C-alpha atoms as a printed R data frame, in Angstrom:
    type eleno elety resid chain resno       x       y       z
1   ATOM     1    CA   MET     A     1   2.800   8.868 -20.435
2   ATOM     2    CA   THR     A     2   0.721  11.410 -17.880
3   ATOM     3    CA   SER     A     3  -1.204  14.843 -17.963
4   ATOM     4    CA   ALA     A     4  -0.166  15.656 -14.874
5   ATOM     5    CA   GLN     A     5   3.055  17.032 -14.155
6   ATOM     6    CA   PHE     A     6   4.277  13.615 -12.327
7   ATOM     7    CA   HIS     A     7   7.984  12.773 -11.053
8   ATOM     8    CA   PHE     A     8   9.926  11.498  -8.465
9   ATOM     9    CA   HIS     A     9  11.908  13.155  -5.817
10  ATOM    10    CA   VAL     A    10  15.087  11.751  -4.337
11  ATOM    11    CA   PRO     A    11  16.421  13.743  -1.363
12  ATOM    12    CA   GLU     A    12  20.084  13.846  -0.377
13  ATOM    13    CA   TYR     A    13  19.424  13.886   3.269
14  ATOM    14    CA   ALA     A    14  16.264  12.034   3.763
15  ATOM    15    CA   ASN     A    15  17.355   9.665   6.259
16  ATOM    16    CA   SER     A    16  20.282   8.621   8.273
17  ATOM    17    CA   GLY     A    17  21.493   5.305   6.567
18  ATOM    18    CA   HIS     A    18  22.097   4.050   3.430
19  ATOM    19    CA   CYS     A    19  18.236   3.073   1.990
20  ATOM    20    CA   LYS     A    20  17.507   5.771  -0.686
21  ATOM    21    CA   TRP     A    21  14.398   7.416   0.067
22  ATOM    22    CA   ILE     A    22  12.304   8.205  -3.136
23  ATOM    23    CA   TYR     A    23   9.053  10.518  -2.855
24  ATOM    24    CA   SER     A    24   6.395  10.397  -5.909
25  ATOM    25    CA   MET     A    25   4.715  13.770  -6.397
26  ATOM    26    CA   SER     A    26   1.980  15.541  -8.741
27  ATOM    27    CA   TYR     A    27   2.157  19.044  -9.049
28  ATOM    28    CA   GLY     A    28  -1.473  20.459  -7.759
29  ATOM    29    CA   GLY     A    29  -1.350  17.974  -4.844
30  ATOM    30    CA   GLY     A    30  -3.594  15.090  -6.692
31  ATOM    31    CA   LEU     A    31  -4.696  13.332  -9.552
32  ATOM    32    CA   VAL     A    32  -7.122  14.782 -11.648
33  ATOM    33    CA   GLY     A    33  -9.837  13.313 -13.495
34  ATOM    34    CA   GLY     A    34  -8.908  11.695 -16.901
35  ATOM    35    CA   ASP     A    35  -4.990  11.651 -15.761
36  ATOM    36    CA   THR     A    36  -2.847   8.704 -17.098
37  ATOM    37    CA   ILE     A    37   0.115   8.241 -14.898
38  ATOM    38    CA   SER     A    38   2.883   5.161 -15.870
39  ATOM    39    CA   ALA     A    39   6.151   5.259 -13.842
40  ATOM    40    CA   THR     A    40   8.874   2.645 -13.248
41  ATOM    41    CA   VAL     A    41  10.994   2.270 -10.117
42  ATOM    42    CA   LYS     A    42  14.062  -0.284 -10.402
43  ATOM    43    CA   VAL     A    43  16.566  -1.314  -7.873
44  ATOM    44    CA   GLY     A    44  19.787  -2.727  -8.349
45  ATOM    45    CA   PRO     A    45  21.246  -5.936  -6.773
46  ATOM    46    CA   GLY     A    46  22.183  -5.689  -3.163
47  ATOM    47    CA   CYS     A    47  20.686  -1.922  -2.901
48  ATOM    48    CA   ALA     A    48  17.726  -0.869  -0.583
49  ATOM    49    CA   ALA     A    49  15.158   1.940  -1.434
50  ATOM    50    CA   LEU     A    50  12.031   3.397   0.244
51  ATOM    51    CA   VAL     A    51   8.916   4.798  -2.258
52  ATOM    52    CA   SER     A    52   6.828   7.018  -0.283
53  ATOM    53    CA   THR     A    53   4.811  10.482  -0.424
54  ATOM    54    CA   GLN     A    54   4.998  13.431   1.132
55  ATOM    55    CA   GLU     A    55   1.168  13.506   1.917
56  ATOM    56    CA   SER     A    56  -1.895  11.586   0.672
57  ATOM    57    CA   THR     A    57  -2.610  11.307  -2.912
58  ATOM    58    CA   LYS     A    58  -5.791  13.208  -3.508
59  ATOM    59    CA   VAL     A    59  -7.900  11.455  -6.461
60  ATOM    60    CA   TYR     A    60 -10.448  14.360  -7.920
61  ATOM    61    CA   HIS     A    61 -13.881  13.867  -9.161
62  ATOM    62    CA   CYS     A    62 -14.106  12.211 -12.955
63  ATOM    63    CA   ASN     A    63 -16.614  13.986 -15.199
64  ATOM    64    CA   TYR     A    64 -19.172  11.267 -17.300
65  ATOM    65    CA   SER     A    65 -17.446   8.221 -18.023
66  ATOM    66    CA   GLY     A    66 -13.592   9.612 -17.508
67  ATOM    67    CA   GLU     A    67 -11.262   7.774 -15.564
68  ATOM    68    CA   THR     A    68  -8.017   8.145 -13.598
69  ATOM    69    CA   THR     A    69  -5.621   5.723 -13.775
70  ATOM    70    CA   GLN     A    70  -1.872   5.006 -12.588
71  ATOM    71    CA   THR     A    71   0.510   2.279 -13.147
72  ATOM    72    CA   THR     A    72   3.515   1.255 -11.289
73  ATOM    73    CA   SER     A    73   6.365  -1.325 -12.187
74  ATOM    74    CA   TYR     A    74   8.858  -2.390  -9.385
75  ATOM    75    CA   ASP     A    75  11.824  -4.083 -10.447
76  ATOM    76    CA   ILE     A    76  13.853  -5.625  -7.502
77  ATOM    77    CA   GLY     A    77  17.266  -6.748  -8.217
78  ATOM    78    CA   ASP     A    78  18.877  -9.696  -6.324
79  ATOM    79    CA   GLY     A    79  19.423  -9.517  -2.592
80  ATOM    80    CA   SER     A    80  17.741  -5.981  -2.660
81  ATOM    81    CA   LEU     A    81  14.999  -4.565  -0.380
82  ATOM    82    CA   LEU     A    82  12.108  -2.350  -1.500
83  ATOM    83    CA   CYS     A    83   9.514  -0.694   0.823
84  ATOM    84    CA   VAL     A    84   6.752   1.151  -0.860
85  ATOM    85    CA   LEU     A    85   5.222   2.492   2.152
86  ATOM    86    CA   PRO     A    86   3.243   5.634   0.650
87  ATOM    87    CA   ASP     A    87   0.550   7.895   2.633
88  ATOM    88    CA   ALA     A    88  -3.005   6.935   1.897
89  ATOM    89    CA   THR     A    89  -5.182   7.494  -0.932
90  ATOM    90    CA   VAL     A    90  -8.019   9.405  -0.921
91  ATOM    91    CA   CYS     A    91 -10.334   9.658  -3.529
92  ATOM    92    CA   TYR     A    92 -12.631  12.283  -3.567
93  ATOM    93    CA   LYS     A    93 -16.613  12.669  -4.178
94  ATOM    94    CA   ASP     A    94 -17.345  11.165  -7.677
95  ATOM    95    CA   ALA     A    95 -13.676   9.826  -8.365
96  ATOM    96    CA   ASN     A    96 -13.157   6.990 -10.735
97  ATOM    97    CA   PHE     A    97  -9.357   5.489  -9.864
98  ATOM    98    CA   ASN     A    98  -7.924   2.173 -11.747
99  ATOM    99    CA   GLN     A    99  -4.643   1.468 -10.251
100 ATOM   100    CA   THR     A   100  -2.188  -0.858 -10.996
101 ATOM   101    CA   GLN     A   101   1.114  -2.205  -9.128
102 ATOM   102    CA   VAL     A   102   3.335  -4.830 -10.826
103 ATOM   103    CA   VAL     A   103   6.161  -6.264  -8.725
104 ATOM   104    CA   GLN     A   104   9.244  -8.152 -10.679
105 ATOM   105    CA   MET     A   105  11.297  -9.957  -7.928
106 ATOM   106    CA   ARG     A   106  14.085 -12.594  -7.632
107 ATOM   107    CA   PRO     A   107  14.617 -15.095  -4.824
108 ATOM   108    CA   SER     A   108  16.372 -13.141  -2.898
109 ATOM   109    CA   SER     A   109  14.853  -9.912  -3.358
110 ATOM   110    CA   ASN     A   110  12.805  -8.626  -0.324
111 ATOM   111    CA   LEU     A   111   9.353  -6.735  -0.605
112 ATOM   112    CA   VAL     A   112   7.139  -4.807   1.926
113 ATOM   113    CA   LEU     A   113   4.350  -3.335  -0.075
114 ATOM   114    CA   LEU     A   114   1.203  -1.122   1.870
115 ATOM   115    CA   ASP     A   115  -1.296   0.122   0.094
116 ATOM   116    CA   TRP     A   116  -4.489   2.003   1.925
117 ATOM   117    CA   MET     A   117  -6.960   4.432   1.532
118 ATOM   118    CA   LEU     A   118  -9.290   6.560   3.487
119 ATOM   119    CA   SER     A   119 -12.874   6.944   2.891
120 ATOM   120    CA   GLY     A   120 -12.899  10.350   1.489
121 ATOM   121    CA   ARG     A   121 -12.902  14.161   2.886
122 ATOM   122    CA   LEU     A   122 -14.533  13.553   6.432
123 ATOM   123    CA   ALA     A   123 -14.690  17.228   7.061
124 ATOM   124    CA   LEU     A   124 -17.082  17.369   3.648
125 ATOM   125    CA   ASP     A   125 -18.977  14.533   4.966
126 ATOM   126    CA   GLU     A   126 -17.629  12.273   2.053
127 ATOM   127    CA   PHE     A   127 -18.045   8.547   3.318
128 ATOM   128    CA   TRP     A   128 -16.838   6.397   0.244
129 ATOM   129    CA   ALA     A   129 -18.622   8.472  -2.043
130 ATOM   130    CA   PHE     A   130 -16.603   7.710  -5.129
131 ATOM   131    CA   LYS     A   131 -17.893   6.262  -8.210
132 ATOM   132    CA   ARG     A   132 -15.302   3.393  -8.626
133 ATOM   133    CA   TYR     A   133 -11.691   2.291  -6.785
134 ATOM   134    CA   LYS     A   134 -10.094  -0.620  -8.459
135 ATOM   135    CA   ASN     A   135  -6.964  -1.753  -7.297
136 ATOM   136    CA   SER     A   136  -4.568  -4.587  -8.979
137 ATOM   137    CA   ILE     A   137  -1.318  -6.106  -7.092
138 ATOM   138    CA   GLU     A   138   0.754  -8.196  -9.285
139 ATOM   139    CA   VAL     A   139   3.717  -9.883  -7.864
140 ATOM   140    CA   TYR     A   140   6.295 -11.944  -9.875
141 ATOM   141    CA   VAL     A   141   8.887 -13.994  -8.819
142 ATOM   142    CA   SER     A   142  11.685 -14.891 -11.634
143 ATOM   143    CA   ASP     A   143   8.728 -14.186 -14.329
144 ATOM   144    CA   GLU     A   144   6.098 -16.380 -12.325
145 ATOM   145    CA   LEU     A   145   3.419 -14.792 -11.215
146 ATOM   146    CA   ILE     A   146   2.728 -15.716  -7.490
147 ATOM   147    CA   ILE     A   147   0.339 -12.890  -6.434
148 ATOM   148    CA   LYS     A   148  -2.600 -11.560  -7.822
149 ATOM   149    CA   ASP     A   149  -4.405  -9.397  -5.573
150 ATOM   150    CA   CYS     A   150  -7.667  -7.713  -6.763
151 ATOM   151    CA   THR     A   151  -9.904  -4.717  -5.194
152 ATOM   152    CA   ASP     A   152 -12.920  -3.236  -6.909
153 ATOM   153    CA   LEU     A   153 -15.349  -1.077  -4.614
154 ATOM   154    CA   ALA     A   154 -18.021   0.509  -6.267
155 ATOM   155    CA   ASP     A   155 -22.121   0.855  -5.713
156 ATOM   156    CA   THR     A   156 -24.507  -1.694  -6.937
157 ATOM   157    CA   PRO     A   157 -27.955  -1.739  -6.786
158 ATOM   158    CA   GLN     A   158 -27.941  -4.348  -3.432
159 ATOM   159    CA   LEU     A   159 -25.619  -2.733  -1.680
160 ATOM   160    CA   THR     A   160 -23.315   0.803  -1.505
161 ATOM   161    CA   VAL     A   161 -19.988   0.721  -0.634
162 ATOM   162    CA   SER     A   162 -20.657   2.962   2.238
163 ATOM   163    CA   GLN     A   163 -22.947   0.692   3.558
164 ATOM   164    CA   GLY     A   164 -20.737  -2.222   3.276
165 ATOM   165    CA   MET     A   165 -17.861  -0.143   5.071
166 ATOM   166    CA   ARG     A   166 -20.218   0.469   7.960
167 ATOM   167    CA   HIS     A   167 -18.449   2.517  10.509
168 ATOM   168    CA   PHE     A   168 -14.882   2.138   8.790
169 ATOM   169    CA   HIS     A   169 -12.883   4.987   7.361
170 ATOM   170    CA   VAL     A   170  -9.701   2.815   6.396
171 ATOM   171    CA   TYR     A   171  -8.976   0.097   4.629
172 ATOM   172    CA   GLY     A   172  -5.450  -1.277   3.771
173 ATOM   173    CA   THR     A   173  -3.626  -4.190   2.465
174 ATOM   174    CA   LEU     A   174   0.271  -5.059   3.005
175 ATOM   175    CA   PHE     A   175   2.453  -7.636   1.669
176 ATOM   176    CA   VAL     A   176   5.823  -8.731   2.990
177 ATOM   177    CA   LEU     A   177   8.163 -11.139   1.440
178 ATOM   178    CA   GLY     A   178  11.772 -12.039   0.972
179 ATOM   179    CA   PRO     A   179  14.567 -14.049   3.095
180 ATOM   180    CA   GLY     A   180  15.686 -10.961   4.402
181 ATOM   181    CA   LEU     A   181  11.932  -9.999   5.903
182 ATOM   182    CA   HIS     A   182  11.171 -13.178   7.994
183 ATOM   183    CA   PHE     A   183  11.747 -10.967  11.105
184 ATOM   184    CA   LEU     A   184   8.830  -8.513  10.313
185 ATOM   185    CA   ALA     A   185   6.846 -11.206   9.236
186 ATOM   186    CA   GLU     A   186   7.355 -13.240  12.112
187 ATOM   187    CA   HIS     A   187   6.781  -9.815  14.297
188 ATOM   188    CA   LEU     A   188   3.382  -9.245  12.278
189 ATOM   189    CA   LEU     A   189   2.094 -13.165  12.809
190 ATOM   190    CA   GLY     A   190   3.149 -12.834  16.667
191 ATOM   191    CA   ILE     A   191   0.507  -9.973  16.814
192 ATOM   192    CA   TYR     A   192  -2.231 -10.559  14.552
193 ATOM   193    CA   ALA     A   193  -2.354 -13.821  14.172
194 ATOM   194    CA   ARG     A   194  -2.412 -14.980  18.169
195 ATOM   195    CA   LYS     A   195  -5.745 -16.907  18.466
196 ATOM   196    CA   LYS     A   196  -8.124 -15.321  21.126
197 ATOM   197    CA   ASN     A   197 -10.132 -16.757  23.570
198 ATOM   198    CA   TYR     A   198 -14.026 -17.077  23.699
199 ATOM   199    CA   ASN     A   199 -14.272 -14.500  26.284
200 ATOM   200    CA   ASP     A   200 -11.711 -11.717  25.034
201 ATOM   201    CA   ALA     A   201 -12.905  -8.313  24.158
202 ATOM   202    CA   HIS     A   202 -13.052  -7.827  20.518
203 ATOM   203    CA   ASP     A   203 -11.945  -4.395  18.934
204 ATOM   204    CA   GLN     A   204 -15.102  -2.691  17.050
205 ATOM   205    CA   ASP     A   205 -13.052  -0.287  15.556
206 ATOM   206    CA   LEU     A   206 -10.038  -1.888  14.094
207 ATOM   207    CA   ILE     A   207 -10.304  -5.673  12.093
208 ATOM   208    CA   VAL     A   208  -6.966  -7.049  11.240
209 ATOM   209    CA   SER     A   209  -6.783 -10.294   9.185
210 ATOM   210    CA   ILE     A   210  -3.065 -11.835   8.680
211 ATOM   211    CA   SER     A   211  -2.090 -15.128   6.926
212 ATOM   212    CA   PRO     A   212   1.645 -16.344   6.304
213 ATOM   213    CA   THR     A   213   2.354 -17.187   2.557
214 ATOM   214    CA   GLN     A   214   4.571 -19.384   1.158
215 ATOM   215    CA   TYR     A   215   5.239 -20.189  -2.628
216 ATOM   216    CA   THR     A   216   8.012 -22.017  -4.516
217 ATOM   217    CA   VAL     A   217   9.369 -20.835  -7.628
218 ATOM   218    CA   ASN     A   218  11.846 -23.008  -9.360
219 ATOM   219    CA   GLY     A   219  12.677 -25.001  -6.144
220 ATOM   220    CA   ASP     A   220  13.398 -21.485  -4.435
221 ATOM   221    CA   LEU     A   221  11.066 -20.981  -1.352
222 ATOM   222    CA   ILE     A   222   9.645 -17.427  -0.822
223 ATOM   223    CA   SER     A   223   7.595 -16.842   2.176
224 ATOM   224    CA   GLY     A   224   6.307 -13.818   4.104
225 ATOM   225    CA   CYS     A   225   3.034 -12.732   5.272
226 ATOM   226    CA   TYR     A   226  -0.595 -11.058   3.640
227 ATOM   227    CA   LEU     A   227  -2.409  -8.598   6.010
228 ATOM   228    CA   ARG     A   228  -5.535  -6.415   5.483
229 ATOM   229    CA   PHE     A   229  -7.125  -4.223   8.096
230 ATOM   230    CA   LEU     A   230 -10.037  -1.900   8.373
231 ATOM   231    CA   ALA     A   231  -9.992   0.857  10.869
232 ATOM   232    CA   SER     A   232 -12.463   3.223  12.200
233 ATOM   233    CA   ASP     A   233 -10.484   6.310  11.838
234 ATOM   234    CA   MET     A   234  -6.566   7.276  11.671
235 ATOM   235    CA   LYS     A   235  -5.753   6.825  15.241
236 ATOM   236    CA   ASN     A   236  -6.654   3.246  15.001
237 ATOM   237    CA   ALA     A   237  -5.068   2.439  11.610
238 ATOM   238    CA   ALA     A   238  -1.655   4.161  13.098
239 ATOM   239    CA   LYS     A   239  -1.427   1.282  15.419
240 ATOM   240    CA   VAL     A   240  -1.196  -1.058  12.659
241 ATOM   241    CA   ILE     A   241   1.210   1.260  10.310
242 ATOM   242    CA   GLN     A   242   3.522   1.749  13.381
243 ATOM   243    CA   GLU     A   243   3.422  -2.035  13.791
244 ATOM   244    CA   ILE     A   244   4.830  -2.234  10.205
245 ATOM   245    CA   THR     A   245   7.358   0.418  10.282
246 ATOM   246    CA   SER     A   246   8.805  -0.030  13.867
247 ATOM   247    CA   PRO     A   247  10.758  -3.134  13.268
248 ATOM   248    CA   LEU     A   248  12.023  -1.236   9.741
249 ATOM   249    CA   ILE     A   249  13.633   1.765  10.820
250 ATOM   250    CA   GLU     A   250  16.962   0.649  11.189
251 ATOM   251    CA   ILE     A   251  17.026  -0.709   7.907
252 ATOM   252    CA   LEU     A   252  15.154   2.483   6.652
253 ATOM   253    CA   GLY     A   253  17.359   4.978   8.208
254 ATOM   254    CA   GLY     A   254  14.076   6.711   9.961
255 ATOM   255    CA   ASP     A   255  10.043   6.403  10.027
256 ATOM   256    CA   PRO     A   256   8.524   7.626   6.827
257 ATOM   257    CA   PHE     A   257   5.204   8.265   8.736
258 ATOM   258    CA   GLU     A   258   7.408  10.407  11.787
259 ATOM   259    CA   ARG     A   259   4.946  13.369  12.756
260 ATOM   260    CA   LYS     A   260   2.173  11.979  10.044
261 ATOM   261    CA   LEU     A   261  -0.015   9.512  12.588
């Protein structure tokens, strides 16, 4: 159900490979206060798909106690690959956004799921000025819940979101899971899990945390990694995004962020 005109666009010649590129789109360029979006993407056995956007998802302000909600369900077949690599979400001043993403996988399925957001419209001096941003990600393997990740950002009497975020303007989360993505997990762990010496300089404009993940479901081992980052601007965020996408370009048949970062 939706009060905005939301649809998926599947261009015929978006890339050079066999991976199908799917773009989620809404007329008007964003989500209006009170919109309710529900969408489902199913990837058949042995297939590969990329779900992306053509531009940032804009979430406009909500009047009074209104809320904008978006629920997306993904179903990944045996031996399939799904990469969810959208542009960043931008919540405008007074936006109230509640997003839920639910993934159903099999032990042989493969998932790359990136979810990231910007602080607002910097040209208008919007800096984490939304009412609330709530995001829930659930991942199931053979109907067993293995991941439930929730982000809930809103001002409190003790601390505003802006104060808590300090000088950072970009926040992101990444999940990599599946037997066919060991190369990507190892690549990212090799870069961001490396122990630093006491005297090493620390980057004040980019913070990245990463952990290897392992789950056992009905005797099947599902492994990957879980990454979070904070960046002071898009230039620094782009460093992380490019490390995520570069190893995938051959599989995807192109770079979904080409000329965007």
